[in-house]
C-alpha positions in Angstrom: 107.4 147.1 120.4 105.3 148.2 123.4 103.4 151.5 123.5 101.7 153.3 126.4 98.7 155.2 125.1 97.4 158.0 127.4 94.1 159.9 127.4 95.0 162.8 129.7 92.7 164.3 132.3 93.1 165.6 135.9 90.1 163.6 137.2 90.3 160.5 135.0 93.5 159.7 133.1 93.1 156.7 130.8 96.0 154.5 129.9 96.4 151.5 127.6 99.4 149.3 127.1 99.7 147.6 123.7 102.2 145.3 122.1 102.7 145.1 118.4 104.3 142.2 116.5 104.4 142.9 112.8 100.8 143.5 111.7 99.2 142.3 114.9 98.5 144.2 118.2 97.8 142.8 121.6 96.3 144.7 124.6 98.5 144.1 127.6 96.5 146.2 130.1 94.3 149.3 130.4 92.8 151.3 133.1 92.1 154.7 134.6 93.8 156.8 137.2 90.8 158.3 139.0 90.7 161.1 141.5 88.0 163.0 143.4 87.3 166.6 142.3 87.5 167.4 146.0 91.3 166.8 146.0 93.2 170.0 145.1 94.5 170.0 141.5 98.1 170.2 142.7 97.7 166.9 144.6 96.0 165.2 141.7 98.8 166.2 139.4 101.3 164.7 141.9 99.3 161.5 142.1 99.1 161.3 138.3 102.8 161.7 138.0 103.4 159.0 140.6 100.8 156.7 139.1 102.2 157.0 135.6 105.7 156.4 136.9 104.4 153.1 138.4 102.7 152.1 135.1 105.9 152.9 133.2 108.0 150.9 135.6 105.6 147.9 135.5 105.1 147.7 131.8 108.4 149.2 130.4 106.9 150.7 127.2 109.2 151.6 124.3 107.2 154.7 123.4 104.4 156.9 124.7 101.5 158.2 122.7 99.4 161.0 124.2 96.2 162.5 123.0 96.3 166.3 122.6 93.7 168.4 124.4 90.5 169.2 122.5 89.6 172.8 122.8 85.9 173.4 122.0 85.2 176.7 123.8 85.8 175.3 127.3 89.0 177.0 128.2 89.0 175.8 131.8 88.7 172.1 130.7 91.4 172.5 128.1 93.7 174.0 130.7 93.1 171.1 133.1 93.7 168.5 130.3 96.9 170.4 129.2 98.2 170.2 132.8 97.5 166.4 132.8 99.2 166.1 129.4 102.3 167.9 130.7 102.5 165.5 133.6 102.3 162.5 131.2 105.0 164.0 129.0 107.2 164.6 132.1 106.7 161.1 133.4 107.7 159.7 130.0 110.7 161.9 129.3 112.1 161.3 132.8 112.4 157.7 131.7 114.0 158.7 128.4 110.9 157.5 126.4 110.0 159.1 123.1 106.6 160.9 123.2 104.2 161.3 120.3 101.1 163.5 120.2 97.9 162.9 118.3 94.8 165.1 117.9 91.5 163.4 118.9 90.2 163.7 115.3 93.4 162.0 114.0 93.0 159.2 116.5 89.4 158.6 115.4 90.3 158.8 111.8 93.1 156.2 112.2 91.0 153.9 114.3 87.5 154.1 112.8 88.2 155.7 109.4 86.0 158.7 110.5 87.4 161.7 112.3 84.0 162.5 114.0 83.3 159.1 115.4 81.3 158.8 118.6 82.8 157.4 121.8 80.7 154.3 121.3 82.1 153.7 117.8 85.6 154.0 119.1 84.8 151.6 121.9 83.4 149.0 119.4 86.4 149.3 117.1 88.8 148.9 120.0 86.8 145.9 121.3 87.0 144.3 117.8 90.7 145.1 117.3 91.7 143.3 120.5 89.0 140.6 120.2 87.5 141.5 123.6 84.2 140.0 124.8 83.2 143.5 125.9 84.7 147.0 125.7 86.6 148.3 128.7 84.3 149.8 131.2 85.8 153.3 131.0 85.8 155.4 127.8 89.0 157.0 129.1 90.7 153.6 129.0 89.2 152.9 125.6 90.4 156.2 124.3 94.0 155.5 125.6 94.0 152.2 123.7 92.8 154.0 120.6 95.7 156.4 120.9 98.1 153.4 121.0 96.4 151.9 118.0 96.7 155.2 116.2 100.4 155.4 117.0 101.1 151.9 115.7 99.1 152.6 112.5 100.9 155.9 112.0 104.3 154.2 112.4 103.3 151.5 110.0 102.3 154.0 107.4 105.5 156.0 107.9 107.5 152.8 107.5 105.8 151.9 104.3 106.4 155.4 102.9 110.1 155.4 103.9 110.7 152.0 102.3 108.9 152.8 99.1 111.2 155.8 98.3 
C-alpha cells in the first residue's frame, strides 16, 4: 500500500510518499511545495492544487493522510492552514482517494510515543524509521512523512483489533 502524507501550509506544504509491505515501511519520496509570501494566497492555493495533482499522478498513492491544523491562539495561521488542508482534500478526492485526518499530537504520539515531542525528536524518529543517513532538510517534509507513518500504524492497530474480535 502507498500513502501520501501531507503537512498543509500555504507557504510550505510538506509531502511524503511511503510504501508499506507488512510490517516494514519504505520512504519513496518527500519534499516541500514552497511559495513566496509575496504571491497572493489565491495563486498559492492554485499552485498547491496543481502541485499536489502532479504528485498524486506521479506516485499513485492508495490513500492520503493529512495533518489537521493546530490552533494555538493564532487564528490567522489556522485559517491559512485550513485553506491548504482543503486544497489537499480536494486534490485527493478528485482522484477518488480516501482521505484520513490526524491531529498533530496524535501523529507525535504514534511516531515518538510522546504527544508533545519536539520537531527535532520527530525528525530523528523519521530518520531512524527509514534508515536515512540524515533527516530531510525541511521539517515540513519530515512532518508529512510522520503523518504517513502515523497512518500506517493506525491502520495496523485497527487491523489487529478487528481480527481479535
